[in-house]
C-alpha positions in Angstrom: 0.0 0.0 0.0 1.4 3.3 -0.9 2.1 6.0 1.7 -0.1 8.5 -0.4 -3.1 6.5 0.5 -2.6 7.4 4.1 -3.2 11.0 3.2 -6.2 10.3 1.1 -9.3 11.0 3.4 -11.7 10.5 0.7 -10.2 7.3 -0.5 -10.5 6.1 3.1 -14.0 7.3 3.3 -15.2 5.5 0.2 -12.9 2.5 0.1 -11.2 2.1 3.5 -7.5 1.2 4.3 -7.9 -2.6 4.4 -10.9 -2.4 6.7 -14.4 -1.2 5.9 -14.9 2.2 4.3 -15.3 5.4 6.4 -18.8 6.1 5.4 -19.9 2.9 7.2 -19.1 4.7 10.5 -22.1 7.0 9.6 -24.3 5.0 7.3 -25.0 1.9 9.3 -28.1 0.4 10.9 -28.1 3.2 13.5 -28.9 5.6 10.7 -32.4 4.0 10.4 -33.0 5.2 14.0 -31.9 8.6 13.0 -34.3 8.5 10.1 -37.1 7.3 12.3 -36.4 10.3 14.6 -36.3 12.6 11.6 -39.7 11.4 10.4 -41.3 11.7 13.9 -39.8 15.3 14.3 -40.9 16.3 10.9 -44.4 15.0 11.5 -44.6 16.6 15.0 -42.9 20.0 14.5 -45.3 22.3 12.8 -42.8 25.2 12.7 -41.3 26.2 9.4 -37.7 25.0 9.0 -36.3 28.6 9.2 -38.0 29.2 12.6 -36.8 25.8 13.9 -33.3 26.5 12.7 -33.1 30.0 14.2 -34.9 29.3 17.4 -33.4 25.9 18.5 -31.1 24.0 16.1 -28.5 26.6 15.2 -27.9 27.7 18.8 -27.8 24.0 19.8 -25.3 23.3 16.8 -22.9 25.9 18.5 -22.9 23.7 21.6 -22.3 20.6 19.6 -19.5 22.2 17.8 -17.8 23.6 21.0 -18.2 20.3 22.8 -16.8 18.2 19.8 -13.9 20.5 19.1 -12.9 20.5 22.8 -13.0 16.8 23.0 -11.4 16.3 19.6 -8.5 18.5 20.8 -8.3 16.1 23.9 -8.4 13.1 21.6 -5.7 14.6 19.4 -3.3 15.0 22.3 -4.1 11.3 23.4 -3.5 10.1 19.9 0.1 11.4 20.1 0.9 9.2 23.1 3.0 6.1 22.7 0.4 3.9 24.2 -2.3 4.9 21.6 0.3 4.5 18.8 1.0 0.9 20.0 -2.9 0.3 20.2 -3.5 1.6 16.9 -1.0 -0.8 15.3 -3.2 -3.6 16.4 -6.1 -2.3 14.3 -6.5 -2.8 10.5 -5.9 0.6 9.0 -3.7 1.6 11.9 -3.4 5.1 13.3 -5.0 6.7 10.2 -8.2 4.9 11.1 -8.4 6.8 14.5 -7.6 10.1 12.9 -10.1 9.8 10.0 -12.9 8.5 12.3 -12.6 11.7 14.3 -12.4 13.8 11.1 -15.6 12.1 9.9 -17.5 13.1 13.1 -16.4 16.7 12.6 -17.4 16.5 9.0 -21.0 15.3 9.9 -21.3 18.2 12.5 -20.1 20.8 10.0 -22.4 19.5 7.2 -25.4 19.5 9.5 -24.6 23.0 10.6 -24.4 24.1 6.9 -27.7 22.5 6.0 -29.6 24.0 9.0 -27.9 27.3 8.2 -29.6 27.1 4.8 -32.9 26.4 6.6 -32.2 29.5 8.8 -31.7 31.6 5.6 -35.2 30.6 4.4 -33.8 28.7 1.4 -36.3 25.8 2.0 -39.2 28.0 3.2 -39.3 30.8 0.7 -37.4 29.4 -2.2 -38.8 25.9 -2.0 -42.3 25.6 -3.5 -43.8 24.3 -0.3 -47.4 24.7 -1.4 -47.0 22.6 -4.5 -44.5 20.1 -3.0 -45.7 19.1 0.4 -44.1 15.7 0.2 -40.7 16.9 -1.0 -40.8 19.5 1.9 -41.6 16.8 4.4 -38.7 14.8 3.0 -36.2 17.7 3.4 -37.6 18.3 7.0 -37.1 14.7 7.8 -33.6 14.7 6.4 -32.6 17.8 8.3 -34.0 16.4 11.6 -32.3 13.1 10.9 -29.0 14.9 10.4 -29.5 16.7 13.7 -30.0 13.4 15.4 -26.9 12.0 13.6 -24.9 15.0 14.8 -25.9 14.4 18.4 -24.7 10.9 18.0 -21.4 11.9 16.4 -20.8 14.5 19.2 -21.3 11.7 21.6 -18.9 9.5 19.7 -16.2 12.2 19.8 -16.6 12.3 23.6 -16.7 8.5 24.0 -13.8 8.1 21.7 -11.6 10.5 23.7 -12.7 8.9 26.9 -12.0 5.4 25.5 -8.5 6.3 24.5 -7.9 7.9 27.9 -8.9 4.6 29.6 -6.9 2.6 27.1 -3.8 4.7 27.6 -4.0 4.1 31.4 -4.5 0.4 31.0 -1.5 0.1 28.6 0.6 2.1 31.1 -0.4 -0.1 34.0 0.2 -3.3 31.9 3.7 -2.0 31.0 4.4 -1.2 34.6 3.3 -4.7 35.8 5.5 -6.3 33.1 8.5 -4.2 34.2 8.1 -5.1 38.0 9.2 -8.7 37.6 12.2 -7.6 35.6 13.2 -5.1 38.3 12.7 -7.8 41.0 15.0 -10.2 39.0 17.6 -7.5 38.6 17.5 -6.7 42.4 17.8 -10.5 43.2 20.7 -10.9 40.8 22.5 -7.9 42.3 22.2 -9.3 45.9 
């Protein structure tokens, strides 16, 4: 495998690096749950998309972004540790798999923010022929709410991923220490 493939995010996203493609981190069976949530919200929320965007979802997106970027920074620091490097060597796709998984979560969050930003700018309410195309407006509403649900999941994954790496780093350090203790005892015994 060429080294250039390691710097090809879209190649990883669509084809993977020996493992499954990156899009499967987002488009999996959980996406059906997000779609169901989108349908329920599209059916229950009578507000126009621009009102929903400006009132609730865009301010919430700011919180999602702040939370995700803070934890992604923490994850990035953890990924630079020797323990996480050795852990990533055990995974197909290696270290790149970790980096691109976090990048995909950020991509989902930013994409959702842009889509809801379009909704906040009245693109779907004033420019879209809502009176003539009630079904297509419902589909767009469903998609936007599904993306909001997916964004919540990805924000949670960023937090969970960082926490998981923190726990893994501690366990690897403890394992290394416990492996070094018998060697130190042997050295001490030999020196006596």
